[in-house]
TIRO-2110 file (N, C-alpha, C; in Angstrom, 1 decimal):
// TIRO-2110
7.0, 70.5, 78.0, N, 1, A
6.0, 70.8, 77.0, CA, 1, A
6.6, 70.5, 75.6, C, 1, A
5.8, 70.0, 74.7, N, 2, A
6.4, 69.7, 73.4, CA, 2, A
6.4, 70.9, 72.5, C, 2, A
7.6, 71.1, 71.8, N, 3, A
7.8, 72.2, 70.9, CA, 3, A
7.2, 71.9, 69.6, C, 3, A
6.2, 72.6, 69.1, N, 4, A
5.5, 72.3, 67.8, CA, 4, A
5.9, 73.4, 66.7, C, 4, A
6.8, 74.2, 67.0, N, 5, A
7.2, 75.2, 66.0, CA, 5, A
8.1, 74.6, 65.0, C, 5, A
8.0, 75.0, 63.7, N, 6, A
8.8, 74.5, 62.6, CA, 6, A
10.1, 75.2, 62.6, C, 6, A
11.2, 74.5, 62.8, N, 7, A
12.5, 75.1, 62.8, CA, 7, A
13.3, 75.0, 61.5, C, 7, A
12.9, 74.0, 60.6, N, 8, A
13.6, 73.8, 59.4, CA, 8, A
12.9, 74.5, 58.2, C, 8, A
13.6, 74.5, 57.1, N, 9, A
13.0, 75.2, 55.9, CA, 9, A
11.7, 74.5, 55.5, C, 9, A
10.8, 75.2, 55.0, N, 10, A
9.5, 74.7, 54.5, CA, 10, A
9.7, 74.2, 53.1, C, 10, A
9.3, 73.0, 52.8, N, 11, A
9.4, 72.4, 51.5, CA, 11, A
8.3, 73.0, 50.6, C, 11, A
8.7, 73.4, 49.3, N, 12, A
7.7, 73.9, 48.4, CA, 12, A
6.6, 72.8, 48.1, C, 12, A
5.4, 73.3, 47.8, N, 13, A
4.4, 72.3, 47.5, CA, 13, A
4.7, 71.6, 46.2, C, 13, A
4.3, 70.3, 46.1, N, 14, A
4.6, 69.6, 44.8, CA, 14, A
3.9, 70.2, 43.6, C, 14, A
4.7, 70.3, 42.6, N, 15, A
4.2, 70.9, 41.4, CA, 15, A
3.4, 69.9, 40.6, C, 15, A
2.3, 70.3, 39.9, N, 16, A
1.5, 69.4, 39.2, CA, 16, A
2.2, 69.1, 37.9, C, 16, A
2.1, 67.8, 37.6, N, 17, A
2.7, 67.3, 36.3, CA, 17, A
1.6, 66.8, 35.4, C, 17, A
1.7, 67.2, 34.2, N, 18, A
0.7, 66.9, 33.2, CA, 18, A
0.9, 65.6, 32.5, C, 18, A
0.1, 65.4, 31.4, N, 19, A
0.1, 64.2, 30.6, CA, 19, A
1.4, 64.0, 29.9, C, 19, A
2.1, 65.1, 29.5, N, 20, A
3.4, 64.9, 28.8, CA, 20, A
4.5, 64.3, 29.7, C, 20, A
4.4, 64.6, 31.0, N, 21, A
5.3, 64.0, 32.0, CA, 21, A
5.1, 62.5, 32.1, C, 21, A
3.8, 62.1, 32.1, N, 22, A
3.4, 60.7, 32.2, CA, 22, A
3.9, 59.9, 30.9, C, 22, A
3.7, 60.6, 29.7, N, 23, A
4.1, 59.9, 28.5, CA, 23, A
5.6, 59.8, 28.3, C, 23, A
6.4, 60.5, 29.1, N, 24, A
7.8, 60.5, 28.9, CA, 24, A
8.4, 59.4, 29.8, C, 24, A
7.6, 58.6, 30.5, N, 25, A
8.2, 57.6, 31.4, CA, 25, A
8.5, 56.3, 30.5, C, 25, A
9.7, 55.8, 30.7, N, 26, A
10.2, 54.6, 29.9, CA, 26, A
9.2, 53.4, 29.9, C, 26, A
8.7, 53.0, 31.1, N, 27, A
7.9, 51.8, 31.0, CA, 27, A
6.6, 52.0, 30.2, C, 27, A
6.0, 53.2, 30.2, N, 28, A
4.8, 53.4, 29.5, CA, 28, A
5.2, 53.5, 28.0, C, 28, A
6.3, 54.1, 27.6, N, 29, A
6.7, 54.2, 26.2, CA, 29, A
7.0, 52.8, 25.7, C, 29, A
7.6, 51.9, 26.5, N, 30, A
7.8, 50.5, 26.0, CA, 30, A
6.5, 49.8, 25.8, C, 30, A
5.6, 50.0, 26.7, N, 31, A
4.3, 49.3, 26.6, CA, 31, A
3.6, 49.8, 25.3, C, 31, A
3.6, 51.1, 25.1, N, 32, A
2.9, 51.7, 23.9, CA, 32, A
3.6, 51.2, 22.6, C, 32, A
4.9, 51.1, 22.7, N, 33, A
5.6, 50.6, 21.5, CA, 33, A
5.3, 49.2, 21.2, C, 33, A
5.1, 48.3, 22.2, N, 34, A
4.8, 46.9, 22.0, CA, 34, A
3.4, 46.9, 21.4, C, 34, A
2.4, 47.6, 22.0, N, 35, A
1.1, 47.6, 21.5, CA, 35, A
1.0, 48.1, 20.0, C, 35, A
1.8, 49.2, 19.7, N, 36, A
1.8, 49.7, 18.4, CA, 36, A
2.4, 48.7, 17.4, C, 36, A
3.4, 48.0, 17.8, N, 37, A
4.0, 46.9, 16.9, CA, 37, A
3.0, 45.8, 16.7, C, 37, A
2.3, 45.4, 17.7, N, 38, A
1.3, 44.3, 17.5, CA, 38, A
0.2, 44.8, 16.5, C, 38, A
-0.3, 46.0, 16.7, N, 39, A
-1.3, 46.5, 15.8, CA, 39, A
-0.7, 46.7, 14.3, C, 39, A
0.5, 47.1, 14.2, N, 40, A
1.1, 47.2, 12.9, CA, 40, A
1.2, 45.8, 12.2, C, 40, A
1.7, 44.8, 13.0, N, 41, A
1.8, 43.5, 12.4, CA, 41, A
0.5, 42.9, 12.1, C, 41, A
-0.5, 43.1, 12.9, N, 42, A
-1.9, 42.6, 12.5, CA, 42, A
-2.4, 43.3, 11.3, C, 42, A
-2.2, 44.6, 11.1, N, 43, A
-2.7, 45.3, 9.9, CA, 43, A
-2.0, 44.9, 8.7, C, 43, A
-0.6, 44.7, 8.8, N, 44, A
0.1, 44.2, 7.6, CA, 44, A
-0.3, 42.8, 7.3, C, 44, A
-0.5, 42.0, 8.2, N, 45, A
-1.0, 40.6, 8.0, CA, 45, A
-2.3, 40.6, 7.2, C, 45, A
-3.2, 41.5, 7.6, N, 46, A
-4.5, 41.6, 7.0, CA, 46, A
-4.4, 42.1, 5.5, C, 46, A
-3.5, 43.1, 5.4, N, 47, A
-3.3, 43.7, 4.0, CA, 47, A
-2.6, 42.8, 3.0, C, 47, A
-1.6, 42.1, 3.5, N, 48, A
-0.7, 41.4, 2.6, CA, 48, A
-1.0, 39.9, 2.5, C, 48, A
-1.4, 39.3, 3.6, N, 49, A
-1.5, 37.8, 3.6, CA, 49, A
-3.0, 37.4, 3.3, C, 49, A
-3.9, 38.2, 3.6, N, 50, A
-5.3, 37.7, 3.4, CA, 50, A
-5.8, 38.1, 2.0, C, 50, A
END
């Protein structure tokens, strides 16, 4: 007969991570920095060149 009892330690449930954890990820920060630089360059072009 198959033994179905748990013999090892029980892992704690995954803790919920909020928005600040998502914002701290490097790929997202690089993406947001690129978008911010593009918006800044476009606004400076409109203000100074046009």
